[in-house]
TIZANU-848924 format. One record per residue (C-alpha): x, y, z; residue number from 1. Coordinates in steps of 0.05 Angstrom, whole numbers. Layout:
@u = X	v = Y	w = Z	k = NUM
...
This chain:
@u = 0	v = 0	w = 0	k = 1
@u = 28	v = 68	w = -20	k = 2
@u = 34	v = 128	w = 28	k = 3
@u = -22	v = 162	w = -11	k = 4
@u = -67	v = 102	w = 0	k = 5
@u = -51	v = 102	w = 74	k = 6
@u = -66	v = 176	w = 79	k = 7
@u = -132	v = 166	w = 42	k = 8
@u = -153	v = 109	w = 86	k = 9
@u = -134	v = 147	w = 149	k = 10
@u = -174	v = 208	w = 129	k = 11
@u = -233	v = 164	w = 109	k = 12
@u = -233	v = 127	w = 176	k = 13
@u = -227	v = 193	w = 214	k = 14
@u = -285	v = 225	w = 178	k = 15
@u = -329	v = 163	w = 186	k = 16
@u = -312	v = 163	w = 261	k = 17
@u = -331	v = 237	w = 266	k = 18
@u = -397	v = 222	w = 230	k = 19
@u = -412	v = 167	w = 281	k = 20
@u = -398	v = 214	w = 339	k = 21
@u = -445	v = 267	w = 312	k = 22
@u = -500	v = 216	w = 298	k = 23
@u = -498	v = 187	w = 369	k = 24
@u = -496	v = 253	w = 408	k = 25
@u = -554	v = 262	w = 457	k = 26
@u = -581	v = 193	w = 442	k = 27
@u = -579	v = 165	w = 513	k = 28
@u = -653	v = 178	w = 531	k = 29
@u = -686	v = 165	w = 464	k = 30
@u = -759	v = 142	w = 466	k = 31
@u = -783	v = 84	w = 424	k = 32
@u = -816	v = 134	w = 376	k = 33
@u = -750	v = 171	w = 370	k = 34
@u = -712	v = 108	w = 355	k = 35
@u = -762	v = 78	w = 305	k = 36
@u = -789	v = 140	w = 268	k = 37
@u = -750	v = 200	w = 293	k = 38
@u = -807	v = 221	w = 340	k = 39
@u = -850	v = 236	w = 277	k = 40
@u = -821	v = 306	w = 279	k = 41
@u = -771	v = 310	w = 221	k = 42
@u = -776	v = 376	w = 181	k = 43
@u = -778	v = 379	w = 105	k = 44
@u = -705	v = 398	w = 91	k = 45
@u = -672	v = 343	w = 134	k = 46
@u = -724	v = 295	w = 107	k = 47
@u = -706	v = 313	w = 35	k = 48
@u = -632	v = 302	w = 46	k = 49
@u = -646	v = 235	w = 79	k = 50
@u = -689	v = 214	w = 20	k = 51
@u = -637	v = 236	w = -32	k = 52
@u = -578	v = 203	w = 4	k = 53
@u = -616	v = 138	w = 13	k = 54
@u = -636	v = 136	w = -60	k = 55
@u = -566	v = 144	w = -90	k = 56
@u = -537	v = 81	w = -59	k = 57
@u = -478	v = 38	w = -81	k = 58
@u = -519	v = -1	w = -131	k = 59
@u = -546	v = 62	w = -166	k = 60
@u = -478	v = 97	w = -162	k = 61
@u = -439	v = 40	w = -195	k = 62
@u = -492	v = 20	w = -246	k = 63
@u = -506	v = 92	w = -265	k = 64
@u = -434	v = 113	w = -276	k = 65
@u = -417	v = 48	w = -313	k = 66
@u = -479	v = 57	w = -357	k = 67
@u = -461	v = 130	w = -371	k = 68
@u = -391	v = 109	w = -393	k = 69
@u = -419	v = 57	w = -440	k = 70
@u = -482	v = 91	w = -467	k = 71
@u = -473	v = 166	w = -453	k = 72
@u = -534	v = 207	w = -435	k = 73
@u = -579	v = 146	w = -438	k = 74
@u = -558	v = 137	w = -366	k = 75
@u = -604	v = 195	w = -349	k = 76
@u = -661	v = 147	w = -356	k = 77
@u = -639	v = 117	w = -290	k = 78
@u = -639	v = 183	w = -252	k = 79
@u = -700	v = 206	w = -291	k = 80
@u = -740	v = 147	w = -268	k = 81
@u = -718	v = 156	w = -196	k = 82
@u = -735	v = 230	w = -199	k = 83
@u = -805	v = 216	w = -226	k = 84
@u = -814	v = 162	w = -173	k = 85
@u = -795	v = 212	w = -119	k = 86
@u = -847	v = 261	w = -144	k = 87
@u = -899	v = 204	w = -146	k = 88
@u = -888	v = 197	w = -71	k = 89
@u = -921	v = 265	w = -60	k = 90
@u = -992	v = 238	w = -71	k = 91
@u = -973	v = 175	w = -33	k = 92
@u = -953	v = 217	w = 28	k = 93
@u = -1017	v = 258	w = 20	k = 94
@u = -1059	v = 195	w = 20	k = 95
@u = -1027	v = 159	w = 79	k = 96
@u = -991	v = 208	w = 125	k = 97
@u = -1050	v = 226	w = 170	k = 98
@u = -1071	v = 153	w = 174	k = 99
@u = -1000	v = 132	w = 192	k = 100
@u = -997	v = 183	w = 249	k = 101
@u = -1065	v = 161	w = 276	k = 102
@u = -1053	v = 86	w = 270	k = 103
@u = -979	v = 91	w = 290	k = 104
@u = -951	v = 58	w = 228	k = 105
@u = -877	v = 40	w = 230	k = 106
@u = -869	v = 1	w = 165	k = 107
@u = -899	v = -10	w = 97	k = 108
@u = -930	v = -77	w = 118	k = 109
@u = -968	v = -39	w = 172	k = 110
@u = -1006	v = -6	w = 115	k = 111
@u = -1023	v = -73	w = 84	k = 112
@u = -1045	v = -100	w = 152	k = 113
@u = -1091	v = -41	w = 161	k = 114
@u = -1125	v = -43	w = 92	k = 115
@u = -1126	v = -118	w = 77	k = 116
@u = -1115	v = -156	w = 142	k = 117
@u = -1063	v = -199	w = 177	k = 118
@u = -1049	v = -246	w = 118	k = 119
@u = -1036	v = -189	w = 70	k = 120
@u = -990	v = -157	w = 121	k = 121
@u = -952	v = -222	w = 127	k = 122
@u = -944	v = -228	w = 51	k = 123
@u = -920	v = -156	w = 49	k = 124
@u = -869	v = -173	w = 103	k = 125
@u = -846	v = -234	w = 62	k = 126
@u = -834	v = -186	w = 4	k = 127
@u = -797	v = -133	w = 45	k = 128
@u = -750	v = -182	w = 79	k = 129
@u = -714	v = -209	w = 16	k = 130
@u = -719	v = -139	w = -15	k = 131
@u = -678	v = -109	w = 41	k = 132
@u = -630	v = -168	w = 42	k = 133
@u = -617	v = -156	w = -32	k = 134
@u = -600	v = -83	w = -19	k = 135
@u = -556	v = -99	w = 40	k = 136
@u = -516	v = -148	w = -2	k = 137
@u = -509	v = -97	w = -58	k = 138
@u = -485	v = -41	w = -12	k = 139
@u = -433	v = -84	w = 25	k = 140
@u = -404	v = -111	w = -40	k = 141
@u = -403	v = -40	w = -68	k = 142
@u = -367	v = -15	w = -5	k = 143
@u = -314	v = -69	w = -11	k = 144
@u = -303	v = -55	w = -85	k = 145
@u = -300	v = 21	w = -75	k = 146
@u = -249	v = 18	w = -19	k = 147
@u = -206	v = -33	w = -56	k = 148
@u = -207	v = 9	w = -120	k = 149
@u = -188	v = 74	w = -85	k = 150
@u = -139	v = 50	w = -32	k = 151
@u = -113	v = -18	w = -54	k = 152
@u = -130	v = -51	w = 12	k = 153
@u = -164	v = -120	w = 12	k = 154
@u = -237	v = -124	w = -8	k = 155
@u = -259	v = -155	w = 58	k = 156
@u = -231	v = -96	w = 98	k = 157
@u = -278	v = -48	w = 61	k = 158
@u = -338	v = -93	w = 75	k = 159
@u = -321	v = -97	w = 149	k = 160
@u = -308	v = -22	w = 154	k = 161
@u = -376	v = -5	w = 123	k = 162
@u = -414	v = -55	w = 167	k = 163
@u = -380	v = -34	w = 231	k = 164
@u = -391	v = 40	w = 217	k = 165
@u = -466	v = 29	w = 208	k = 166
@u = -471	v = -15	w = 270	k = 167
@u = -435	v = 36	w = 313	k = 168
@u = -490	v = 89	w = 306	k = 169
@u = -551	v = 49	w = 285	k = 170
@u = -554	v = 8	w = 349	k = 171
@u = -549	v = 70	w = 392	k = 172
@u = -594	v = 122	w = 357	k = 173
@u = -636	v = 85	w = 305	k = 174
@u = -674	v = 126	w = 255	k = 175
@u = -650	v = 191	w = 286	k = 176
@u = -579	v = 171	w = 268	k = 177
@u = -601	v = 151	w = 198	k = 178
@u = -628	v = 221	w = 185	k = 179
@u = -567	v = 257	w = 214	k = 180
@u = -516	v = 214	w = 176	k = 181
@u = -557	v = 218	w = 111	k = 182
@u = -553	v = 294	w = 113	k = 183
@u = -477	v = 291	w = 123	k = 184
@u = -469	v = 238	w = 69	k = 185
@u = -509	v = 275	w = 16	k = 186
@u = -469	v = 339	w = 30	k = 187
@u = -403	v = 300	w = 25	k = 188
@u = -424	v = 270	w = -42	k = 189
@u = -447	v = 337	w = -70	k = 190
@u = -383	v = 372	w = -48	k = 191
@u = -341	v = 316	w = -79	k = 192
@u = -378	v = 322	w = -145	k = 193
@u = -367	v = 398	w = -147	k = 194
@u = -293	v = 388	w = -132	k = 195
@u = -289	v = 339	w = -190	k = 196
@u = -329	v = 383	w = -237	k = 197
@u = -281	v = 442	w = -231	k = 198
@u = -217	v = 408	w = -256	k = 199
@u = -257	v = 365	w = -306	k = 200
@u = -286	v = 428	w = -337	k = 201
@u = -217	v = 459	w = -342	k = 202
@u = -186	v = 398	w = -376	k = 203
@u = -242	v = 374	w = -421	k = 204
@u = -294	v = 408	w = -464	k = 205
@u = -353	v = 380	w = -425	k = 206
@u = -403	v = 413	w = -473	k = 207
@u = -375	v = 373	w = -532	k = 208
@u = -371	v = 311	w = -489	k = 209
@u = -445	v = 319	w = -471	k = 210
@u = -463	v = 329	w = -545	k = 211
@u = -423	v = 268	w = -566	k = 212
@u = -455	v = 226	w = -511	k = 213
@u = -524	v = 251	w = -531	k = 214
@u = -513	v = 229	w = -604	k = 215
@u = -495	v = 158	w = -584	k = 216
@u = -545	v = 103	w = -598	k = 217
@u = -589	v = 86	w = -539	k = 218
@u = -601	v = 15	w = -516	k = 219
@u = -676	v = 26	w = -511	k = 220
@u = -696	v = -39	w = -474	k = 221
@u = -646	v = -25	w = -419	k = 222
@u = -662	v = 49	w = -417	k = 223
@u = -737	v = 39	w = -411	k = 224
@u = -726	v = -17	w = -361	k = 225
@u = -684	v = 27	w = -317	k = 226
@u = -734	v = 85	w = -322	k = 227
@u = -794	v = 41	w = -302	k = 228
@u = -755	v = 6	w = -247	k = 229
@u = -731	v = 73	w = -219	k = 230
@u = -801	v = 103	w = -218	k = 231
@u = -840	v = 44	w = -192	k = 232
@u = -788	v = 22	w = -142	k = 233
@u = -793	v = 90	w = -108	k = 234
@u = -867	v = 84	w = -94	k = 235
@u = -860	v = 14	w = -66	k = 236
@u = -795	v = 24	w = -27	k = 237
@u = -805	v = 9	w = 46	k = 238
@u = -755	v = 63	w = 66	k = 239
@u = -795	v = 118	w = 31	k = 240
@u = -855	v = 102	w = 74	k = 241
@u = -815	v = 105	w = 138	k = 242
@u = -788	v = 172	w = 114	k = 243
@u = -857	v = 205	w = 109	k = 244
@u = -882	v = 169	w = 172	k = 245
@u = -826	v = 207	w = 207	k = 246
@u = -844	v = 275	w = 177	k = 247
@u = -869	v = 330	w = 222	k = 248
@u = -934	v = 337	w = 183	k = 249
@u = -965	v = 321	w = 116	k = 250
@u = -940	v = 388	w = 89	k = 251
@u = -869	v = 373	w = 111	k = 252
@u = -873	v = 304	w = 79	k = 253
@u = -896	v = 331	w = 12	k = 254
@u = -845	v = 388	w = 11	k = 255
@u = -791	v = 338	w = 30	k = 256
@u = -805	v = 295	w = -31	k = 257
@u = -808	v = 356	w = -77	k = 258
@u = -740	v = 380	w = -52	k = 259
@u = -711	v = 310	w = -54	k = 260
@u = -730	v = 303	w = -127	k = 261
@u = -688	v = 365	w = -142	k = 262
@u = -630	v = 339	w = -100	k = 263
@u = -630	v = 271	w = -135	k = 264
@u = -632	v = 304	w = -204	k = 265
@u = -574	v = 352	w = -185	k = 266
@u = -531	v = 294	w = -161	k = 267
@u = -549	v = 253	w = -222	k = 268
@u = -528	v = 308	w = -271	k = 269
@u = -462	v = 319	w = -234	k = 270
@u = -449	v = 244	w = -232	k = 271
@u = -447	v = 245	w = -308	k = 272
@u = -382	v = 285	w = -306	k = 273
@u = -333	v = 229	w = -283	k = 274
@u = -355	v = 178	w = -336	k = 275
@u = -357	v = 231	w = -391	k = 276
@u = -287	v = 254	w = -371	k = 277
@u = -264	v = 182	w = -373	k = 278
@u = -294	v = 172	w = -443	k = 279
@u = -252	v = 231	w = -467	k = 280
@u = -185	v = 221	w = -430	k = 281
@u = -182	v = 146	w = -414	k = 282
@u = -229	v = 113	w = -464	k = 283
@u = -197	v = 44	w = -457	k = 284
@u = -211	v = 39	w = -382	k = 285
@u = -260	v = -14	w = -360	k = 286
@u = -330	v = 15	w = -352	k = 287
@u = -337	v = -6	w = -279	k = 288
@u = -271	v = 30	w = -262	k = 289
@u = -287	v = 96	w = -298	k = 290
@u = -311	v = 132	w = -234	k = 291
@u = -251	v = 112	w = -191	k = 292
@u = -199	v = 125	w = -245	k = 293
@u = -228	v = 194	w = -257	k = 294
@u = -226	v = 211	w = -183	k = 295
@u = -154	v = 188	w = -179	k = 296
@u = -135	v = 231	w = -239	k = 297
@u = -173	v = 295	w = -219	k = 298
@u = -167	v = 299	w = -144	k = 299
@u = -102	v = 320	w = -110	k = 300
@u = -69	v = 264	w = -71	k = 301
@u = -87	v = 296	w = -4	k = 302
@u = -160	v = 299	w = -25	k = 303
@u = -166	v = 226	w = -45	k = 304
@u = -187	v = 208	w = 26	k = 305
@u = -245	v = 256	w = 21	k = 306
@u = -261	v = 228	w = -48	k = 307
@u = -265	v = 159	w = -16	k = 308
@u = -311	v = 185	w = 38	k = 309
@u = -356	v = 220	w = -12	k = 310
@u = -366	v = 157	w = -53	k = 311
@u = -369	v = 111	w = 7	k = 312
@u = -421	v = 157	w = 39	k = 313
@u = -471	v = 141	w = -15	k = 314
@u = -463	v = 67	w = 0	k = 315
@u = -470	v = 76	w = 75	k = 316
@u = -530	v = 121	w = 68	k = 317
@u = -568	v = 65	w = 33	k = 318
@u = -538	v = 10	w = 76	k = 319
@u = -559	v = 39	w = 143	k = 320
@u = -630	v = 51	w = 117	k = 321
@u = -638	v = -21	w = 91	k = 322
@u = -609	v = -52	w = 154	k = 323
@u = -656	v = -11	w = 197	k = 324
@u = -716	v = -29	w = 153	k = 325
@u = -698	v = -103	w = 161	k = 326
@u = -693	v = -93	w = 236	k = 327
@u = -764	v = -64	w = 238	k = 328
@u = -790	v = -118	w = 191	k = 329
@u = -767	v = -172	w = 240	k = 330
@u = -775	v = -136	w = 306	k = 331
@u = -842	v = -103	w = 292	k = 332
@u = -876	v = -135	w = 231	k = 333
@u = -856	v = -208	w = 243	k = 334
@u = -851	v = -214	w = 318	k = 335
@u = -903	v = -165	w = 343	k = 336
@u = -953	v = -164	w = 286	k = 337
@u = -952	v = -237	w = 265	k = 338
@u = -922	v = -277	w = 322	k = 339
@u = -957	v = -235	w = 375	k = 340
@u = -895	v = -227	w = 418	k = 341
@u = -895	v = -173	w = 473	k = 342
@u = -889	v = -103	w = 445	k = 343
@u = -840	v = -87	w = 502	k = 344
@u = -787	v = -130	w = 466	k = 345
@u = -794	v = -93	w = 400	k = 346
@u = -733	v = -49	w = 407	k = 347
@u = -689	v = -106	w = 431	k = 348
@u = -712	v = -150	w = 373	k = 349
@u = -698	v = -94	w = 324	k = 350
@u = -627	v = -84	w = 351	k = 351
@u = -612	v = -159	w = 351	k = 352
@u = -636	v = -163	w = 278	k = 353
@u = -591	v = -105	w = 259	k = 354
@u = -530	v = -141	w = 288	k = 355
@u = -548	v = -208	w = 255	k = 356
@u = -562	v = -174	w = 188	k = 357
@u = -495	v = -138	w = 187	k = 358
@u = -455	v = -200	w = 209	k = 359
@u = -491	v = -246	w = 159	k = 360
@u = -487	v = -194	w = 104	k = 361
@u = -412	v = -184	w = 116	k = 362
@u = -398	v = -259	w = 113	k = 363
@u = -439	v = -269	w = 50	k = 364
@u = -409	v = -208	w = 16	k = 365
@u = -338	v = -232	w = 30	k = 366
@u = -350	v = -305	w = 10	k = 367
@u = -395	v = -294	w = -50	k = 368
@u = -377	v = -229	w = -87	k = 369
@u = -419	v = -251	w = -147	k = 370
@u = -481	v = -242	w = -104	k = 371
@u = -485	v = -171	w = -132	k = 372
@u = -529	v = -196	w = -189	k = 373
@u = -573	v = -233	w = -140	k = 374
@u = -577	v = -171	w = -97	k = 375
@u = -599	v = -131	w = -158	k = 376
@u = -654	v = -182	w = -172	k = 377
@u = -678	v = -184	w = -100	k = 378
@u = -680	v = -109	w = -97	k = 379
@u = -731	v = -110	w = -153	k = 380
@u = -779	v = -149	w = -109	k = 381
@u = -812	v = -84	w = -89	k = 382
@u = -846	v = -84	w = -157	k = 383
@u = -892	v = -139	w = -130	k = 384
@u = -925	v = -86	w = -86	k = 385
@u = -934	v = -36	w = -143	k = 386
@u = -1005	v = -53	w = -167	k = 387
@u = -1036	v = -50	w = -98	k = 388
@u = -1002	v = 16	w = -80	k = 389
@u = -1018	v = 49	w = -146	k = 390
@u = -1091	v = 28	w = -144	k = 391
@u = -1100	v = 50	w = -72	k = 392
@u = -1069	v = 118	w = -83	k = 393
@u = -1097	v = 136	w = -151	k = 394
@u = -1162	v = 96	w = -154	k = 395
@u = -1193	v = 49	w = -102	k = 396
@u = -1159	v = -4	w = -59	k = 397
@u = -1163	v = -73	w = -92	k = 398
@u = -1203	v = -128	w = -58	k = 399
@u = -1168	v = -174	w = -9	k = 400
@u = -1167	v = -231	w = -58	k = 401
@u = -1140	v = -187	w = -114	k = 402
@u = -1086	v = -161	w = -68	k = 403
@u = -1065	v = -231	w = -44	k = 404
@u = -1067	v = -257	w = -116	k = 405
@u = -1020	v = -202	w = -138	k = 406
@u = -971	v = -213	w = -82	k = 407
@u = -970	v = -289	w = -89	k = 408
@u = -962	v = -290	w = -165	k = 409
@u = -912	v = -234	w = -164	k = 410
@u = -869	v = -270	w = -112	k = 411
@u = -875	v = -334	w = -152	k = 412
@u = -853	v = -300	w = -216	k = 413
@u = -793	v = -270	w = -181	k = 414
@u = -774	v = -338	w = -152	k = 415
@u = -777	v = -370	w = -221	k = 416
@u = -732	v = -315	w = -250	k = 417
@u = -681	v = -324	w = -195	k = 418
@u = -680	v = -400	w = -203	k = 419
@u = -673	v = -394	w = -278	k = 420
@u = -616	v = -345	w = -270	k = 421
@u = -576	v = -397	w = -231	k = 422
@u = -570	v = -435	w = -297	k = 423
@u = -570	v = -374	w = -343	k = 424
@u = -541	v = -313	w = -307	k = 425
@u = -554	v = -268	w = -368	k = 426
@u = -628	v = -271	w = -351	k = 427
@u = -618	v = -220	w = -295	k = 428
@u = -627	v = -157	w = -336	k = 429
@u = -666	v = -94	w = -319	k = 430
@u = -721	v = -109	w = -369	k = 431
@u = -728	v = -182	w = -346	k = 432
@u = -737	v = -162	w = -274	k = 433
@u = -803	v = -130	w = -296	k = 434
@u = -830	v = -202	w = -294	k = 435
@u = -844	v = -189	w = -220	k = 436
@u = -889	v = -130	w = -239	k = 437
@u = -922	v = -171	w = -294	k = 438
@u = -937	v = -228	w = -245	k = 439
@u = -965	v = -180	w = -194	k = 440
@u = -1011	v = -146	w = -245	k = 441
@u = -1035	v = -212	w = -272	k = 442
@u = -1047	v = -240	w = -202	k = 443
@u = -1086	v = -177	w = -182	k = 444
@u = -1130	v = -184	w = -244	k = 445
@u = -1143	v = -258	w = -231	k = 446
@u = -1156	v = -248	w = -157	k = 447
@u = -1205	v = -192	w = -174	k = 448
@u = -1248	v = -241	w = -213	k = 449
@u = -1262	v = -281	w = -150	k = 450
@u = -1289	v = -227	w = -104	k = 451
């Protein structure tokens, strides 16, 4: 390891430690509401930063920059879909925020339990559990790859560093820590992108690069697949519901999503600069290394540590959210809602699940680095919930049988795709993951015939 690598790693570890200290301040006497949903008192601006930071996770960051290097401005379909999905959350928050405050919702399955009963809530929980596991796997693998690419240290060290950082503040302060660290992480990413933009604009004609990228042929199936996945995954993402449950009011929730859409779009446009710079200056680099090579070329040696933190922050922002959602899915949805365990043990069960999830995720991510494709597929499971959410928000809630038919057939379609991909890995593409949505729509229609 070179002295520059050691300096980068030391700065990264120091800044992550500082972030942990800030997140855990004044967390000794947190109530259960504070720990689980931030006391339902989060204002619009902090909420928007938390939403934006959680959205641009390791999976989006790596896939988006790689896609931009390969296909130019077609990558904007990814961010465009996510931005549209963030805006679609405004009517969702308007529909459910008051109900969530009255009924004390903590998770997305709570909503299903309320509208369609215990069995529907259980099916929603069965969807959320593997969905979060998929995201956790993606973020830990991304963390290991990012740290290895930017410092040269072993892959497993990066995985352990990311997992231990999240555990250090999540166990103590819960959702309150998630919001605080997400704000810091989004600011770190935005500052990094501005620092990269300045030298890139001085060395390369970015206007010509943008025009050249825009004239490139678009891979329409992938582009449309990414756009649909980005939009629909937002309105069925369990973390988005916890975000507006935690908002101070319906007005703060709606403003938070409006602002977050702008923050996501701003970060998405700036994230185009590194791959477009790489296309101009190092066109022979591998697409999945374009972001890291650009950072190494443009940032001064003493700033590489901050570059590492800025990139790693996007991974941790999504990782802590997904681990916390998994903790609530087990501690609240599974144990309290469905197994009827004492509510007094909810916090302890949530914390235990957080530890188990991080330990298991670390081991799996170290032993099976090719799980990234499986993680991508599992993260698309949220599409199974799309028909019921869209119908409830924009029309009328489907019947119980229609809802259950959609969930069962959607889960079955996803399971078939995953099993088939074991023999034919190329089946795991963005457009093919829409089979989960197709199964859910078909199941909803069939179930609706038997009311």
